[in-house]
Backbone as a printed PyTorch tensor [residue, N CA C, xyz], in Angstrom:
tensor([[[  1.1460, -15.4090,  -1.2970],
         [  0.1230, -14.7390,  -2.1090],
         [  0.4200, -13.2380,  -2.2070]],

        [[  1.3820, -12.8990,  -3.0240],
         [  1.7500, -11.4810,  -3.2190],
         [  0.6570, -10.7210,  -3.9710]],

        [[ -0.1230, -11.4640,  -4.7180],
         [ -1.2020, -10.8250,  -5.4910],
         [ -2.2470, -10.2310,  -4.5450]],

        [[ -2.6190, -11.0070,  -3.5500],
         [ -3.6280, -10.5250,  -2.5920],
         [ -3.0390,  -9.3900,  -1.7580]],

        [[ -1.7990,  -9.5490,  -1.3570],
         [ -1.1450,  -8.5160,  -0.5360],
         [ -1.0800,  -7.2000,  -1.3060]],

        [[ -0.7450,  -7.3030,  -2.5600],
         [ -0.6320,  -6.0920,  -3.3930],
         [ -1.9780,  -5.3670,  -3.4580]],

        [[ -3.0270,  -6.1230,  -3.5830],
         [ -4.3650,  -5.5130,  -3.6760],
         [ -4.7480,  -4.8630,  -2.3460]],

        [[ -4.4800,  -5.5630,  -1.2760],
         [ -4.8420,  -5.0350,   0.0500],
         [ -4.0060,  -3.7980,   0.3640]],

        [[ -2.7360,  -3.8480,  -0.0010],
         [ -1.8520,  -2.7030,   0.2770],
         [ -2.3120,  -1.4820,  -0.5170]],

        [[ -2.6270,  -1.7120,  -1.7540],
         [ -3.0640,  -0.5880,  -2.5940],
         [ -4.3530,   0.0110,  -2.0360]],

        [[ -5.2080,  -0.8190,  -1.5320],
         [ -6.5010,  -0.3310,  -0.9980],
         [ -6.2400,   0.3900,   0.3280]],

        [[ -5.4160,  -0.1960,   1.1510],
         [ -5.1230,   0.4270,   2.4520],
         [ -4.3320,   1.7180,   2.2690]],

        [[ -3.6350,   1.8090,   1.1730],
         [ -2.8230,   3.0070,   0.9230],
         [ -3.6980,   4.2570,   0.9400]],

        [[ -4.9240,   4.1310,   0.5120],
         [ -5.8130,   5.2880,   0.4680],
         [ -6.4570,   5.5210,   1.8310]],

        [[ -6.5520,   4.4700,   2.6190],
         [ -7.1920,   4.6180,   3.9320],
         [ -6.1410,   4.7810,   5.0230]],

        [[ -5.1280,   3.9530,   4.9850],
         [ -4.0730,   4.0190,   6.0190],
         [ -2.7030,   4.2030,   5.3600]],

        [[ -1.9160,   5.0930,   5.8870],
         [ -0.5670,   5.3360,   5.3400],
         [  0.4200,   4.2670,   5.7760]],

        [[ -0.0810,   3.0960,   6.0870],
         [  0.8190,   2.0150,   6.5310],
         [  1.6220,   1.4940,   5.3380]],

        [[  1.0150,   1.5640,   4.1760],
         [  1.7170,   1.0640,   2.9850],
         [  2.9540,   1.9140,   2.7070]],

        [[  2.8740,   3.1700,   3.0520],
         [  4.0180,   4.0570,   2.7830],
         [  5.2630,   3.5520,   3.5090]],

        [[  5.0600,   3.0240,   4.6840],
         [  6.2090,   2.5270,   5.4540],
         [  6.6740,   1.1860,   4.8980]],

        [[  5.7320,   0.3630,   4.5000],
         [  6.1000,  -0.9650,   3.9680],
         [  6.5990,  -0.8200,   2.5260]],

        [[  5.8790,  -0.0300,   1.7460],
         [  6.2750,   0.1560,   0.3350],
         [  6.5140,   1.6400,   0.0650]],

        [[  7.7470,   2.0700,   0.1220],
         [  8.0820,   3.4890,  -0.1110],
         [  7.8470,   3.9000,  -1.5600]],

        [[  6.5840,   3.9960,  -1.9430],
         [  6.2760,   4.3680,  -3.3290],
         [  5.7120,   5.7870,  -3.3820]],

        [[  6.1960,   6.6070,  -4.2720],
         [  5.7120,   7.9990,  -4.4200],
         [  4.3100,   8.0500,  -5.0080]],

        [[  3.3810,   7.4180,  -4.3130],
         [  1.9970,   7.3870,  -4.8490],
         [  1.1830,   8.4900,  -4.1650]],

        [[  1.2250,   8.5420,  -2.8620],
         [  0.4360,   9.5480,  -2.1420],
         [  1.2240,  10.8590,  -2.0610]],

        [[  2.5010,  10.7810,  -2.1600],
         [  3.3110,  12.0090,  -2.0600],
         [  2.9770,  12.9380,  -3.2140]]])
């Protein structure tokens, strides 16, 4: 279920910088 993971990662990206390590995306940078 990549769809659910993508949603959770995007949401956690704003709360926890854990997504930055899993998904190196220049979103918060």
